[in-house]
C-alpha positions as CSV (number, residue, x, y, z in Angstrom):
1,M,0.2,0.0,0.0
2,K,2.8,2.3,1.0
3,F,4.2,1.4,-2.3
4,V,1.3,2.7,-4.1
5,T,0.5,5.1,-2.5
6,A,4.0,6.5,-3.4
7,V,3.7,6.1,-7.0
8,W,0.5,7.9,-6.6
9,K,2.3,11.1,-5.3
10,I,4.8,11.0,-8.0
11,L,2.2,10.6,-10.6
12,V,0.2,13.6,-9.1
13,A,4.0,15.9,-9.0
14,I,4.7,15.0,-12.9
15,K,1.0,16.1,-13.4
16,D,1.1,19.5,-11.2
17,G,4.7,20.1,-12.9
18,L,3.4,19.7,-16.3
19,V,0.4,22.0,-15.5
20,L,2.5,24.6,-14.1
21,A,5.1,24.5,-17.2
22,L,2.1,24.8,-19.9
23,L,1.0,27.6,-17.9
24,L,4.3,29.3,-17.8
25,L,4.6,28.6,-21.4
26,F,1.0,29.9,-22.1
27,F,1.2,33.3,-19.7
28,G,5.0,33.8,-21.5
29,G,3.7,33.8,-24.9
30,L,0.4,35.9,-23.8
31,S,3.2,38.5,-22.5
32,L,5.5,38.3,-25.8
33,A,2.2,38.8,-27.7
34,L,1.4,41.6,-25.8
35,S,4.6,43.3,-25.7
36,L,4.8,43.3,-29.9
37,K,3.8,46.6,-31.3
38,P,2.0,46.5,-34.9
39,M,5.1,47.7,-37.5
40,A,4.6,49.7,-40.5
41,G,4.4,47.2,-43.5
42,H,5.5,47.7,-47.0
43,V,3.1,49.8,-49.1
44,Q,2.8,48.5,-52.8
45,E,1.8,50.4,-56.1
46,G,-2.0,49.9,-56.5
47,A,-5.3,49.9,-54.8
48,L,-6.0,50.8,-50.8
49,A,-8.2,48.1,-50.2
50,I,-10.5,49.0,-47.4
51,T,-12.5,46.0,-46.0
52,L,-15.0,47.4,-43.5
53,D,-16.6,44.5,-41.5
54,G,-17.9,46.0,-38.6
55,P,-19.2,49.5,-37.6
56,V,-17.4,53.1,-37.9
57,V,-17.0,55.3,-34.4
58,E,-15.9,57.8,-32.9
59,E,-13.8,55.3,-30.1
60,R,-13.2,51.7,-30.6
61,T,-14.9,49.8,-27.2
62,R,-12.1,48.2,-25.0
63,V,-12.3,44.5,-25.5
64,E,-12.4,43.0,-21.8
65,P,-10.6,39.3,-21.3
66,S,-13.6,37.9,-20.1
67,A,-16.0,38.8,-23.0
68,L,-13.5,36.3,-24.8
69,L,-14.0,33.6,-22.4
70,F,-17.4,33.8,-21.3
71,G,-19.2,35.7,-24.4
72,N,-21.2,34.2,-27.3
73,G,-18.7,35.3,-30.2
74,S,-15.7,36.9,-31.3
75,P,-16.2,41.4,-30.9
76,R,-17.0,43.1,-33.8
77,H,-13.7,45.0,-35.8
78,Q,-14.3,48.5,-35.3
79,F,-13.2,51.5,-37.5
80,V,-12.4,54.6,-35.7
81,A,-13.8,57.6,-38.2
82,H,-10.8,59.7,-38.3
83,D,-8.2,56.9,-39.0
84,L,-10.2,55.9,-41.4
85,V,-10.5,59.7,-43.1
86,R,-7.1,60.7,-42.6
87,A,-6.2,57.1,-44.6
88,I,-8.6,57.8,-47.4
89,E,-7.1,61.7,-47.6
90,A,-3.5,60.4,-47.4
91,A,-4.2,57.9,-50.3
92,A,-5.5,61.2,-52.7
93,D,-1.9,63.0,-52.4
94,D,0.2,59.4,-52.4
95,G,1.4,58.5,-55.8
96,R,2.0,54.5,-54.6
97,I,-2.1,54.7,-54.0
98,R,-4.0,54.2,-57.7
99,A,-7.3,53.2,-56.3
100,V,-9.0,53.0,-53.2
101,T,-11.7,49.8,-53.0
102,L,-14.4,49.6,-50.2
103,D,-15.5,46.0,-49.6
104,L,-19.0,46.9,-47.9
105,E,-20.6,43.1,-48.0
106,D,-20.3,42.5,-43.8
107,F,-20.6,47.0,-42.9
108,S,-22.1,47.0,-39.8
109,G,-22.9,51.1,-40.8
110,S,-22.5,54.0,-39.0
111,G,-24.5,57.3,-38.5
112,Q,-24.9,60.2,-41.3
113,V,-22.9,62.7,-40.0
114,T,-20.1,60.1,-39.9
115,L,-20.6,58.5,-43.4
116,A,-21.1,62.5,-44.9
117,R,-17.3,62.7,-43.4
118,I,-15.9,59.8,-45.3
119,G,-17.7,60.4,-47.9
120,A,-16.2,63.6,-48.6
121,A,-12.7,62.1,-48.3
122,L,-13.6,59.7,-51.0
123,D,-14.7,62.7,-53.0
124,K,-11.1,63.9,-52.6
125,V,-9.7,60.7,-54.0
126,R,-12.0,61.5,-57.2
127,R,-11.4,64.7,-57.8
128,A,-7.4,64.1,-58.0
129,G,-8.1,61.8,-60.9
130,K,-8.1,58.5,-58.8
131,P,-10.8,55.9,-59.6
132,V,-13.5,54.5,-56.1
133,L,-14.5,51.1,-56.7
134,A,-16.9,50.1,-54.0
135,R,-19.0,46.5,-53.7
136,A,-21.6,44.4,-51.7
137,V,-24.1,42.3,-51.7
138,I,-27.2,44.0,-49.9
139,Y,-27.1,48.1,-49.8
140,D,-28.7,49.5,-47.0
141,D,-29.5,53.4,-46.1
142,S,-25.6,53.3,-44.0
143,T,-23.9,51.6,-47.0
144,Y,-25.4,52.9,-50.0
145,Q,-24.9,56.6,-48.5
146,L,-21.0,55.9,-48.5
147,A,-21.3,54.0,-51.9
148,A,-23.2,56.8,-53.3
149,H,-19.2,58.3,-53.6
150,A,-17.7,56.0,-55.4
151,S,-16.6,56.4,-59.1
152,E,-18.3,52.4,-59.6
153,I,-20.6,50.8,-57.4
154,W,-21.1,46.7,-57.8
155,L,-23.8,45.0,-56.6
156,D,-23.8,40.9,-56.2
157,P,-26.3,38.8,-58.6
158,L,-27.9,38.1,-55.8
159,G,-28.0,41.3,-53.8
160,G,-29.8,44.4,-54.1
161,V,-30.4,47.9,-52.7
162,V,-33.0,48.8,-49.6
163,V,-33.5,52.1,-48.8
164,R,-35.9,52.4,-45.9
165,G,-35.3,56.1,-44.6
166,P,-35.2,56.7,-40.9
167,G,-37.8,55.9,-38.4
168,G,-38.8,53.1,-36.4
169,T,-40.6,51.3,-33.7
170,M,-40.5,52.3,-30.0
171,L,-41.6,50.3,-27.3
172,F,-44.4,51.7,-24.6
173,Y,-44.5,49.7,-21.2
174,H,-47.8,51.6,-19.2
175,G,-50.2,48.8,-20.2
176,L,-47.8,45.7,-19.2
177,L,-47.1,47.8,-15.7
178,D,-50.4,48.6,-15.1
179,R,-50.9,44.4,-15.6
180,L,-48.0,44.1,-13.4
181,K,-49.3,46.7,-10.8
182,V,-46.2,48.1,-11.0
183,K,-45.9,51.9,-10.2
184,A,-43.1,54.0,-12.4
185,H,-42.6,56.9,-10.6
186,V,-41.1,60.2,-13.1
187,F,-40.3,63.0,-12.2
188,K,-38.9,65.1,-15.3
189,V,-38.9,68.7,-16.8
190,G,-39.5,69.8,-20.0
191,T,-42.8,69.5,-22.2
192,Y,-41.0,67.1,-25.0
193,K,-39.1,65.1,-22.6
194,S,-40.3,61.8,-24.1
195,A,-37.7,59.4,-22.7
196,V,-40.0,58.9,-19.7
197,E,-43.5,58.3,-22.1
198,P,-42.6,54.9,-22.7
199,F,-43.6,54.4,-18.7
200,L,-46.5,56.9,-18.6
201,R,-48.3,56.2,-22.2
202,D,-49.3,53.4,-24.8
203,N,-48.1,55.8,-27.5
204,L,-45.9,58.8,-28.2
205,S,-47.9,62.5,-26.8
206,P,-48.7,64.3,-29.6
207,E,-45.7,67.0,-28.5
208,A,-43.1,64.3,-29.0
209,K,-44.5,62.8,-32.1
210,E,-44.4,66.0,-33.6
211,A,-40.7,67.3,-32.7
212,D,-39.5,63.9,-33.8
213,N,-41.5,64.1,-37.4
214,V,-39.6,67.3,-37.5
215,V,-36.4,65.8,-36.7
216,Y,-36.7,62.6,-39.1
217,G,-37.8,64.5,-41.6
218,A,-34.6,66.9,-41.3
219,L,-32.4,63.5,-41.4
220,W,-34.6,61.6,-44.6
221,H,-33.7,65.5,-46.5
222,T,-30.4,65.2,-45.5
223,W,-29.6,61.6,-46.5
224,Q,-31.3,62.7,-50.1
225,D,-28.9,65.4,-50.4
226,D,-25.5,63.8,-49.9
227,V,-26.6,61.1,-51.7
228,K,-28.0,63.0,-54.8
229,A,-25.0,65.3,-54.9
230,A,-22.4,62.0,-54.7
231,R,-24.2,60.4,-57.8
232,P,-27.0,62.4,-59.4
233,K,-28.1,59.6,-61.6
234,A,-29.8,58.0,-58.9
235,D,-33.7,57.6,-58.9
236,I,-34.1,57.5,-55.1
237,A,-37.6,58.7,-55.7
238,R,-38.6,55.7,-57.9
239,V,-37.0,53.2,-55.6
240,T,-38.8,54.7,-52.7
241,A,-42.1,55.8,-53.3
242,D,-43.1,52.1,-54.4
243,P,-40.4,50.0,-53.6
244,A,-42.7,46.8,-54.5
245,A,-43.5,48.6,-58.3
246,W,-40.2,49.1,-58.7
247,L,-38.9,45.6,-58.1
248,A,-41.7,44.2,-60.3
249,A,-41.0,46.1,-63.6
250,S,-37.5,44.3,-63.0
251,G,-38.9,40.7,-62.9
252,G,-38.9,40.9,-59.5
253,D,-34.6,40.8,-59.9
254,A,-33.3,43.2,-57.3
255,A,-30.1,43.1,-58.9
256,K,-31.4,44.3,-62.1
257,A,-33.6,47.0,-60.7
258,A,-30.9,48.8,-58.7
259,L,-28.9,49.1,-62.3
260,A,-32.2,50.6,-64.2
261,A,-32.6,53.0,-61.0
262,G,-29.2,54.4,-61.5
263,L,-28.4,53.1,-58.1
264,V,-25.6,51.2,-59.2
265,D,-22.5,50.4,-62.1
266,H,-22.3,47.5,-62.3
267,I,-23.6,43.9,-61.5
268,G,-20.8,41.3,-60.7
269,D,-19.2,39.0,-58.2
270,K,-16.3,39.6,-55.8
271,V,-14.4,37.8,-58.1
272,G,-15.2,40.0,-60.7
273,F,-15.2,42.8,-58.8
274,G,-11.6,42.0,-58.3
275,R,-10.9,41.4,-62.0
276,R,-12.0,45.1,-62.7
277,V,-10.1,46.5,-59.9
278,A,-7.0,44.4,-61.1
279,E,-7.2,46.1,-64.8
280,L,-7.0,49.3,-63.4
281,V,-3.9,48.7,-60.6
282,G,-2.9,45.3,-61.8
283,G,-2.9,41.5,-60.8
284,D,-1.1,40.1,-57.5
285,H,0.9,37.5,-57.9
286,G,1.2,36.8,-54.5
287,G,5.0,37.2,-54.3
288,D,6.0,34.9,-56.8
289,D,6.0,34.8,-60.7
290,K,2.6,32.6,-60.9
291,S,-0.4,34.0,-62.7
292,P,-2.5,36.1,-60.5
293,A,-5.3,34.4,-58.1
294,L,-8.9,34.7,-59.7
295,G,-10.0,38.2,-58.8
296,A,-6.6,39.3,-56.7
297,Y,-5.2,42.9,-57.5
298,K,-2.1,44.3,-56.0
299,A,-3.3,46.4,-52.6
300,T,-2.4,47.8,-49.2
301,R,-4.7,46.9,-46.6
302,L,-6.2,49.7,-44.4
303,G,-4.5,48.4,-41.3
304,T,-0.8,48.2,-43.0
305,Y,-1.5,51.7,-44.8
306,L,-1.8,53.9,-41.1
307,A,0.9,51.9,-39.4
308,D,2.9,53.5,-42.7
309,L,1.6,57.0,-42.3
310,G,2.2,57.2,-38.5
311,E,1.1,59.6,-36.0
312,P,1.5,63.4,-37.3
313,K,3.5,64.8,-34.9
314,A,4.9,68.7,-36.6
315,G,4.1,72.1,-34.8
316,R,2.2,72.4,-31.8
317,P,-0.3,69.9,-30.0
318,I,-4.1,70.3,-29.4
319,A,-5.8,68.0,-27.5
320,V,-8.6,65.9,-28.5
321,I,-11.0,64.2,-25.9
322,T,-13.5,61.9,-27.3
323,V,-17.4,62.0,-25.1
324,G,-18.6,58.7,-27.3
325,G,-21.6,56.7,-26.2
326,D,-23.7,56.8,-22.7
327,I,-22.8,59.2,-20.1
328,V,-22.0,57.1,-17.1
329,D,-20.4,57.4,-13.9
330,G,-17.0,55.8,-13.6
331,N,-14.7,54.8,-15.3
332,A,-16.7,53.1,-18.2
333,G,-14.9,52.9,-21.3
334,P,-13.8,53.5,-23.9
335,G,-16.8,53.3,-26.1
336,T,-19.1,54.1,-23.2
337,A,-18.2,57.8,-21.5
338,G,-17.7,57.5,-18.3
339,G,-17.5,60.6,-16.5
340,D,-14.7,59.9,-14.1
341,R,-12.5,58.3,-17.0
342,I,-13.0,61.1,-19.0
343,A,-12.5,64.0,-16.6
344,A,-9.2,62.5,-15.4
345,L,-8.1,62.4,-18.8
346,I,-8.9,66.0,-19.6
347,D,-7.1,66.8,-15.9
348,K,-4.1,65.2,-16.9
349,A,-3.8,67.3,-20.2
350,T,-4.6,70.4,-18.1
351,A,-1.6,69.6,-15.5
352,S,1.0,68.7,-18.4
353,G,0.6,72.5,-19.8
354,T,1.5,71.1,-23.1
355,Y,-1.6,71.6,-25.3
356,S,-2.4,75.0,-27.1
357,G,-6.4,73.8,-27.0
358,L,-9.4,71.5,-26.6
359,L,-11.4,69.7,-29.2
360,V,-14.5,68.1,-27.5
361,R,-15.4,65.6,-30.1
362,V,-19.2,64.6,-29.2
363,D,-21.2,61.7,-29.8
364,S,-23.8,60.8,-27.5
365,P,-27.3,60.7,-26.5
366,G,-26.2,62.1,-22.8
367,G,-26.6,60.4,-19.9
368,S,-25.8,60.9,-15.9
369,V,-25.9,63.8,-14.7
370,Q,-23.2,63.5,-12.3
371,A,-21.1,62.2,-14.9
372,S,-21.9,65.0,-17.6
373,E,-21.2,67.7,-15.0
374,R,-18.2,66.4,-13.9
375,I,-16.8,66.2,-17.5
376,R,-18.4,69.8,-18.2
377,A,-16.3,71.1,-14.7
378,A,-13.0,69.5,-16.4
379,I,-13.4,71.4,-19.5
380,E,-13.5,74.5,-17.3
381,R,-10.6,73.2,-15.4
382,F,-8.3,73.5,-19.2
383,K,-9.7,76.7,-20.5
384,A,-8.5,78.2,-16.9
385,G,-5.1,76.5,-17.3
386,P,-3.0,74.3,-15.3
387,H,-2.7,77.3,-12.6
388,G,-6.4,78.3,-13.3
389,A,-5.3,81.4,-14.5
390,K,-7.4,83.9,-17.2
391,G,-5.7,86.0,-19.5
392,P,-7.5,89.4,-19.5
393,A,-9.0,89.0,-23.3
394,G,-10.8,85.5,-21.9
395,P,-9.9,81.9,-21.2
396,A,-6.0,81.4,-22.0
397,L,-6.9,78.1,-23.9
398,P,-9.9,78.0,-26.5
399,V,-11.7,75.1,-26.3
400,A,-14.6,73.9,-29.2
401,V,-16.8,71.1,-29.5
402,S,-17.4,69.2,-32.5
403,M,-20.8,67.1,-32.9
404,G,-21.2,63.9,-34.7
405,N,-24.2,62.0,-35.4
406,L,-25.7,63.0,-32.0
407,A,-24.9,65.3,-28.9
408,A,-27.7,65.6,-27.3
409,S,-29.1,65.8,-23.6
410,G,-25.9,65.3,-21.4
411,G,-24.2,65.3,-24.8
412,Y,-25.3,69.2,-24.9
413,W,-24.2,69.6,-21.0
414,V,-20.6,68.9,-21.8
415,S,-20.7,70.7,-24.9
416,T,-21.5,73.8,-22.6
417,P,-18.0,75.3,-21.9
418,A,-17.0,75.7,-25.6
419,D,-16.0,78.6,-26.9
420,R,-17.4,77.7,-30.2
421,I,-20.2,74.5,-31.1
422,F,-19.5,73.0,-35.0
423,A,-22.0,70.4,-36.4
424,E,-23.6,69.2,-39.6
425,P,-27.2,69.7,-40.8
426,G,-27.6,65.9,-39.7
427,T,-26.8,66.2,-36.6
428,I,-29.2,65.9,-33.4
429,T,-28.4,67.7,-30.6
430,G,-31.0,69.7,-27.6
431,S,-33.1,67.5,-25.7
432,I,-32.3,70.2,-22.7
433,G,-33.8,68.5,-20.2
434,I,-33.9,65.9,-16.9
435,F,-35.5,63.1,-15.7
436,A,-35.3,60.0,-13.2
437,V,-37.5,57.4,-12.8
438,L,-38.0,54.8,-9.5
439,P,-40.4,51.8,-9.6
440,S,-42.4,50.4,-6.9
441,F,-44.0,47.0,-6.5
442,E,-46.0,47.1,-3.2
443,E,-49.0,46.3,-5.5
444,A,-47.2,43.4,-7.1
445,L,-46.2,41.9,-3.9
446,G,-49.7,41.9,-2.7
447,R,-50.7,39.7,-5.3
448,V,-48.0,36.9,-4.3
449,G,-49.5,37.5,-0.4
450,I,-46.2,39.5,0.6
451,G,-47.0,42.3,2.4
452,T,-45.3,45.5,4.2
453,D,-45.5,47.7,7.2
454,S,-43.0,50.6,8.7
455,I,-41.9,52.2,11.1
456,R,-40.5,56.1,10.5
457,T,-38.8,58.9,12.5
458,T,-39.2,61.2,9.6
459,P,-41.4,61.9,6.6
460,L,-38.3,60.4,4.8
461,S,-37.3,57.4,6.6
462,G,-36.8,54.4,4.5
463,Q,-37.5,56.5,1.2
464,P,-37.5,55.6,-1.5
465,D,-38.8,52.9,-0.5
466,V,-39.4,50.4,-3.7
467,V,-41.2,48.2,-2.1
468,G,-43.5,49.8,0.1
469,G,-44.3,52.5,-2.1
470,L,-43.1,56.8,-2.1
471,N,-45.1,59.1,0.1
472,P,-46.1,62.3,-0.8
473,A,-42.8,63.4,0.7
474,M,-40.2,61.6,-1.0
475,E,-41.7,62.3,-4.3
476,A,-42.0,66.1,-3.5
477,V,-38.3,66.2,-2.8
478,L,-37.3,64.1,-5.9
479,Q,-39.4,66.0,-8.2
480,A,-37.4,69.4,-6.6
481,E,-33.8,67.9,-7.2
482,I,-35.2,67.2,-11.0
483,D,-36.6,71.0,-11.3
484,M,-33.4,72.2,-9.6
485,G,-30.9,70.2,-12.2
486,Y,-33.1,71.4,-14.8
487,R,-32.5,75.1,-13.7
488,R,-29.1,75.0,-14.0
489,F,-28.8,72.8,-17.4
490,V,-30.7,75.8,-18.8
491,G,-28.7,78.3,-16.8
492,L,-25.2,76.7,-18.3
493,V,-26.8,76.9,-21.9
494,A,-27.9,80.2,-21.3
495,A,-24.3,81.1,-20.2
496,A,-22.9,79.6,-22.9
497,R,-24.8,80.9,-25.4
498,H,-25.1,84.4,-24.4
499,K,-29.3,84.3,-24.2
500,T,-31.6,84.4,-21.0
501,P,-32.7,81.6,-19.2
502,D,-36.3,82.2,-20.3
503,A,-34.8,82.1,-23.8
504,I,-33.4,79.0,-23.6
505,D,-36.2,77.2,-21.6
506,H,-38.3,78.3,-24.6
507,I,-36.2,76.1,-27.1
508,A,-35.7,73.7,-24.6
509,Q,-38.1,71.4,-23.0
510,G,-36.2,68.3,-23.4
511,R,-37.1,69.0,-27.5
512,I,-34.7,67.6,-30.2
513,W,-33.0,69.5,-33.0
514,D,-31.9,68.8,-36.4
515,G,-28.5,70.6,-36.5
516,G,-29.8,73.0,-39.3
517,T,-32.5,74.2,-37.0
518,A,-30.2,74.0,-33.9
519,R,-28.1,76.7,-35.8
520,Q,-30.8,79.1,-36.6
521,I,-32.0,78.7,-32.9
522,G,-28.5,79.4,-31.5
523,L,-27.8,76.0,-30.0
524,I,-24.1,75.9,-31.9
525,D,-22.4,78.4,-33.9
526,E,-21.9,76.6,-37.5
527,F,-21.5,73.7,-39.5
528,G,-18.2,72.2,-39.5
529,D,-16.4,68.4,-39.2
530,E,-14.0,67.7,-36.7
531,D,-10.9,68.8,-39.0
532,Q,-12.7,72.6,-39.5
533,A,-13.2,72.7,-35.5
534,L,-9.1,72.1,-34.9
535,A,-8.3,74.6,-37.6
536,W,-10.5,77.0,-35.8
537,I,-8.7,76.2,-32.2
538,A,-5.1,76.1,-34.0
539,K,-6.1,79.8,-35.4
540,R,-7.3,81.2,-32.0
541,A,-4.3,80.0,-30.2
542,G,-2.5,81.6,-32.9
543,A,-0.3,77.8,-34.1
544,A,0.7,78.3,-37.5
545,H,1.5,74.6,-37.5
546,W,-0.3,72.1,-35.3
547,H,-1.5,68.3,-34.9
548,P,-4.1,66.6,-33.2
549,V,-3.1,64.3,-29.5
550,Y,-5.8,62.0,-29.2
551,L,-6.6,61.7,-25.3
552,A,-6.9,58.3,-24.5
553,D,-6.2,55.7,-21.3
554,A,-2.7,54.3,-21.3
555,Q,-2.6,51.5,-24.1
556,D,-4.4,48.1,-23.9
557,S,-2.2,45.9,-25.1
558,F,-4.5,42.8,-25.0
559,G,-7.3,44.9,-26.9
560,A,-4.5,46.2,-29.3
561,V,-3.5,42.4,-30.2
562,V,-7.1,41.6,-30.6
563,Q,-7.5,44.5,-33.1
564,Q,-4.6,43.2,-34.9
565,V,-6.1,39.7,-34.8
566,L,-9.2,41.2,-36.3
567,A,-7.9,43.6,-38.6
568,G,-5.8,40.7,-39.5
569,D,-9.0,38.6,-40.7
570,S,-10.7,41.1,-42.8
571,D,-7.0,42.4,-44.3
572,S,-6.5,39.0,-46.2
573,S,-5.6,39.6,-49.9
574,G,-7.2,41.1,-52.8
575,G,-10.4,39.9,-54.5
576,T,-10.1,37.2,-52.1
577,D,-12.9,35.3,-49.2
578,S,-11.2,36.5,-45.9
579,A,-11.5,34.6,-42.5
580,R,-14.4,36.9,-41.3
581,G,-16.9,35.6,-39.1
582,S,-20.5,35.2,-41.5
583,S,-23.1,37.6,-41.1
584,Q,-26.5,37.7,-42.8
585,R,-25.8,38.8,-46.2
586,D,-29.1,38.7,-48.0
587,L,-31.9,41.2,-47.7
588,A,-34.3,39.1,-45.5
589,G,-31.4,38.3,-43.0
590,R,-30.4,41.5,-42.9
591,I,-33.9,43.2,-41.9
592,A,-34.6,40.1,-39.4
593,T,-31.1,40.9,-38.0
594,A,-31.9,44.7,-37.9
595,R,-35.1,44.1,-35.9
596,L,-32.9,42.4,-32.8
597,A,-32.3,46.2,-31.9
598,L,-35.7,46.0,-30.6
599,A,-34.6,43.4,-27.7
600,G,-31.5,45.9,-27.2
601,Q,-34.3,48.8,-27.3
602,M,-36.4,46.5,-24.3
603,A,-32.8,45.5,-22.3
604,G,-31.8,49.4,-22.1
605,D,-35.3,50.6,-21.0
606,L,-36.0,48.0,-18.4
607,D,-32.2,49.2,-17.4
608,R,-33.7,52.8,-17.2
609,L,-36.4,51.4,-15.2
610,L,-34.8,49.2,-12.7
611,G,-31.1,50.4,-12.8
612,G,-31.3,52.8,-10.2
613,G,-29.4,55.7,-12.0
614,G,-30.3,58.5,-10.8
615,A,-31.1,61.8,-12.6
616,Q,-30.7,61.8,-16.1
617,A,-30.2,64.0,-19.0
618,Y,-30.7,61.3,-21.3
619,C,-32.4,61.2,-25.1
620,L,-34.4,58.4,-25.2
621,E,-35.7,59.6,-28.6
622,C,-32.5,59.3,-30.1
623,A,-32.2,55.6,-29.8
624,G,-33.5,55.0,-33.4
625,I,-31.5,58.2,-34.8
626,A,-28.0,57.7,-33.5
627,G,-27.3,55.2,-36.4
628,P,-26.0,51.5,-36.7
629,G,-22.3,52.3,-35.0
630,A,-24.1,52.8,-32.1
631,P,-23.4,49.6,-29.7
632,D,-24.4,46.1,-31.0
633,P,-27.7,45.1,-29.8
634,A,-26.6,41.4,-29.1
635,A,-24.5,43.0,-26.4
636,T,-27.4,45.1,-25.1
637,Q,-29.7,42.6,-25.0
638,A,-27.1,40.1,-23.3
639,A,-26.2,43.1,-20.4
640,G,-30.1,43.4,-19.8
641,A,-30.8,39.5,-19.5
642,A,-30.6,39.4,-15.5
643,R,-33.1,42.1,-16.1
644,L,-35.3,40.6,-18.5
645,G,-35.5,37.4,-16.8
646,W,-36.4,38.8,-13.5
647,L,-39.2,40.7,-15.3
648,S,-40.4,37.8,-17.0
649,W,-40.9,36.1,-13.4
650,L,-43.3,39.1,-13.0
651,F,-44.8,39.3,-16.0
652,G,-45.8,35.6,-15.3
653,L,-48.0,36.9,-11.9
654,A,-50.3,38.9,-14.3
655,R,-51.0,35.8,-16.3
């Protein structure tokens, strides 16, 4: 027996030693991989090949290791808008680049303002006499807005074009909450603050519908103007007036219908597209003397080209901070605007004393009032300089805001310190209002035999009580807090826009505005993109030569490696299939996938009801306007799974 025991201990020791050795090898290899930095690759004469197999965003979302270990799939490849624009604009003047190709087969889209900016960069390439070629299987609103700026648009024989226009479905929970006997205690200011209407009504109020119709109409006109300017022969009216008749005229062949309406130039598959590009820039032999692979052409991938360009460093630095996504308390992000994280980045830039100015790039529907105020206060500190000193003619350092697709509610709150606000006609802004929602379950619990009682020493003891209900004193206190927050919001805007609080209150009330109207009523100063805002800061700072420095957290090595892997997948070889994950590429699949956004919307709505987020300067009505660059609906659905499951239990009580 002693012999057997000794042998067993030896075997266990060997096993433990092997496991330890494997772990050391694994973590050693991981450490080596994380220490690697992307190297500038060889840029060969040919095309700049851009495969957009994900959304275009203002700020790339951090990739968490736990998401890879326990998630339901690999993270999406995300493209940062200013990097994409920088590469395309550089290609226009680069003698090595003879054409630009866009593979939009798996493009997840972006907001209209972002797409228009990329389109303007593509126009620069065309003005330089270089062709731009785009291909896809299905062109939807986002994909087509980008492709319209191409000199040749290719469509797969089994593909088509579907233009739906802005608009969509909102969910309302008032009837469900009544059935469940759940009380939604809503505290708000603003006639148009429809963010709380899903908990109070079964449909949009007339005021909210009026405002939303105006904004959606403006977005639709802006989209058409952009597409028509880039591609005058596209008969958008024919496509959208009666889609069924338009398709029937071509025998139900969506590809031929798109060609007949001037939406595309060629019908052909990926190999045919590659052969056409090869005619323009040459075929790719794969580094040997063999004949080029079918559809392969000489190309430099986006990641390689960006690495070759490097980061601009000449001249005086101008800091750029991104406020993208929901504004939340804490250190969340990038991809979500954590108030503490962003304020710390701005304060670090302030303390350094090295920057000539600050550009705040805002693409956010807002969120937490506290987080918004924390960011706003940090911007004010930057304006005052590292020692809090101001010059005799005003702030020592110029600050401008560049609004992207969306800068509403809390997104406008953080914009108030700016010396100048730039936006675009398609920007959605305003929504100056505040709300808070608290649920209580006293009636719901009573239905299953759970009673409540209380002992109180003051009217506010145990309040707010989500089990026993809110009493009038607590409701009055909470409404007073919301009223005070609204007055502060209006006061900040009034001071920033040099108007009276009454004048701002008249255009506030939680109403959203399109960029054109916002300019007319004085909420923004002028139309312009990020580059124009940077140029204004440089001029104000007296900097003849300058470069932007994008403030960010310390380099996330793990995320960088993951993004390199993702980029490697999409940057395989010109004209050939890559190792990308498959997506819904036909029309039915694309529309079905888009409907997943409703599940994400429900999870988000429940999070606002049950999450205890405090006072919110948030634009819920902007959810359908923000564009596909918003968080992945599937991820949002997963984040709200616990609350959905909990509510489904309550729903079972109502049967």
